[in-house]
C-alpha positions in Angstrom: 94.3 199.6 275.3 91.5 201.7 277.2 92.3 205.8 276.6 91.6 207.6 279.3 90.4 210.9 279.5 91.0 213.7 282.9 89.4 216.6 283.7 90.7 219.8 283.3 92.6 221.0 286.1 90.5 224.4 286.5 87.7 221.8 287.0 88.9 219.9 289.3 90.2 223.2 291.2 86.4 224.1 291.6 85.4 220.7 292.7 88.3 220.2 295.4 87.2 223.6 296.8 83.2 222.6 296.4 84.1 219.3 298.9 86.5 221.3 301.2 83.3 223.6 302.4 81.2 221.0 302.5 80.9 220.0 306.7 79.2 217.6 306.6 78.5 215.4 302.7 76.4 212.5 304.3 74.1 214.7 305.6 72.7 215.0 302.1 72.6 211.7 301.7 68.6 210.5 301.2 67.3 207.4 303.3 67.5 205.6 299.9 70.8 206.4 299.6 72.5 204.8 302.7 71.2 201.6 301.6 73.8 198.9 300.9 72.7 195.6 298.8 75.7 192.8 299.5 75.2 189.3 298.2 78.0 186.7 298.1 77.1 183.2 295.7 78.8 179.8 295.8 81.0 179.5 292.7 80.4 175.9 292.2 76.5 175.8 292.9 74.6 175.7 289.5 71.2 177.7 290.3 69.7 176.1 287.4 69.8 173.1 288.5 67.3 174.1 291.4 63.9 173.9 290.4 61.5 174.4 293.8 61.9 176.0 297.6 60.0 176.9 300.6 60.8 179.3 303.0 60.9 180.2 306.6 57.2 180.7 308.6 59.2 183.1 310.8 62.1 185.0 310.8 64.9 184.9 313.5 65.7 188.0 315.2 70.6 188.3 316.0 70.7 190.6 318.6 75.0 191.1 319.4 75.5 187.5 317.8 73.3 186.3 319.8 70.0 184.2 318.8 67.3 186.4 320.2 63.7 185.5 319.0 61.8 183.8 316.4 59.1 186.3 315.4 56.7 187.0 312.5 55.5 190.6 313.0 54.0 192.3 309.9 57.3 193.4 308.5 59.0 190.3 309.0 55.6 188.9 306.7 56.7 191.3 304.0 59.9 190.5 303.8 59.5 186.9 303.1 56.5 187.7 301.0 58.5 189.9 298.7 61.4 187.3 298.6 59.1 184.4 297.9 57.4 186.8 295.2 61.1 187.0 293.3 62.3 183.1 293.2 58.9 183.1 291.7 59.6 185.4 289.5 62.5 183.9 288.5 61.2 180.6 287.8 61.8 178.4 291.2 58.0 176.9 292.6 57.2 177.5 295.8 55.9 174.0 298.2 56.0 173.1 301.7 59.0 172.0 303.7 57.9 168.6 303.8 57.5 168.2 300.3 61.2 167.8 299.7 62.1 172.0 298.4 65.8 171.7 296.5 66.9 175.4 298.1 65.4 176.2 301.4 65.0 179.9 302.4 65.9 181.5 305.7 65.7 184.9 306.6 66.7 186.9 309.9 67.3 190.3 311.5 70.4 191.0 312.5 71.2 194.1 315.3 75.3 195.1 316.5 76.7 198.0 317.3 79.9 196.6 316.8 82.7 196.0 313.7 83.7 193.0 312.9 85.1 189.6 310.6 82.7 186.8 310.5 83.1 183.6 309.4 79.4 183.0 308.5 80.6 178.9 308.3 80.7 179.7 312.2 78.5 182.0 313.1 75.5 180.6 311.3 76.1 177.0 312.4 76.4 178.1 316.4 72.7 179.5 316.6 70.1 177.1 315.6 67.1 179.5 314.5 69.5 181.4 311.8 69.6 178.4 310.5 67.7 175.9 312.2 68.3 172.3 310.8 65.3 170.0 312.8 63.1 173.2 310.9 63.8 171.8 307.3 63.4 167.8 309.0 67.6 167.8 308.7 68.4 167.6 313.2 72.3 166.9 313.9 72.9 167.3 310.4 76.3 169.9 309.4 75.6 173.1 308.4 78.9 174.3 306.0 79.7 178.1 304.5 83.3 178.8 303.6 81.9 183.1 303.6 84.0 185.1 305.6 83.0 189.3 305.4 83.2 192.2 307.1 80.3 194.2 308.8 79.2 196.9 310.8 75.4 196.9 311.8 74.5 200.1 314.0 71.2 200.5 313.1 69.8 196.6 311.8 70.3 194.6 308.6 68.4 191.9 307.2 69.9 188.6 305.9 68.6 186.0 303.4 70.1 183.0 303.4 69.7 179.9 300.6 71.0 176.9 301.5 71.8 173.5 299.0 68.3 170.8 300.6 69.0 168.5 297.3 71.9 167.7 298.3 71.7 168.1 302.1 70.7 163.9 302.3 73.8 162.7 300.1 76.2 165.5 302.2 74.8 165.3 305.4 75.5 169.0 305.3 73.8 171.8 304.6 75.5 174.1 302.8 75.0 177.6 301.4 74.1 178.5 298.7 73.5 182.3 298.2 73.6 185.0 300.6 71.8 188.8 300.8 72.6 191.7 303.5 70.4 194.7 303.2 71.9 197.4 305.4 71.4 201.6 306.1 68.9 203.5 307.3 65.3 202.6 307.9 65.8 199.7 306.1 63.6 197.1 308.2 60.4 198.8 307.2 57.2 197.2 306.4 56.4 199.6 303.1 60.0 199.1 301.9 60.6 195.5 301.8 59.7 195.1 298.4 61.3 196.8 297.0 64.8 196.5 299.0 64.5 192.9 298.2 64.1 192.8 294.6 67.1 195.8 294.1 69.0 192.7 296.4 68.0 190.2 294.0 68.9 192.7 290.9 72.5 192.0 291.7 72.0 188.2 291.1 71.1 187.6 287.3 72.2 184.5 287.5 70.1 183.4 290.1 67.3 181.7 288.0 66.0 178.1 287.3 65.8 176.8 283.7 62.5 175.8 282.9 
């Protein structure tokens, strides 16, 4: 049995009074404090079975659930380089997309001013570019993901998706095995890309090759 200990009532009263006197507690947060890191994975995926990966050479920009453009700004390049570095540090080998990579990596910038429940299976599959099967040499293949989530984005987010290309030919489906989302104030920044991607991947210690 776990023993629980509480604070004295006098201390609780003082804390409550202090909070009650704070009109805008969120104003005291730093930019780093506003950042949220969310990761999700396919619980059936064996990440150690993947050895190689290829990463997209551009970033899709999604605005209000619509593919706006595919771009490669200095900030986009910084995020691509940071994700690639993290995967290589975890034992995966970077190869070209024509070299039959085990994993495909897609990056996206999302801008949305609404709050909604999103079925990522439809959300990603409906907009080529967010996940573009033609880029990876799988035209006509369906995209499969079972992830459903709630999101609210006002100032932008960065989404990273790892998909299983190793079994795509056998199943005729491109299946997402890991996804990550970074959101908050000032996240889409070239100077912040490396630290933010590192923080996101730190939540997934299971994501590594078995070398």
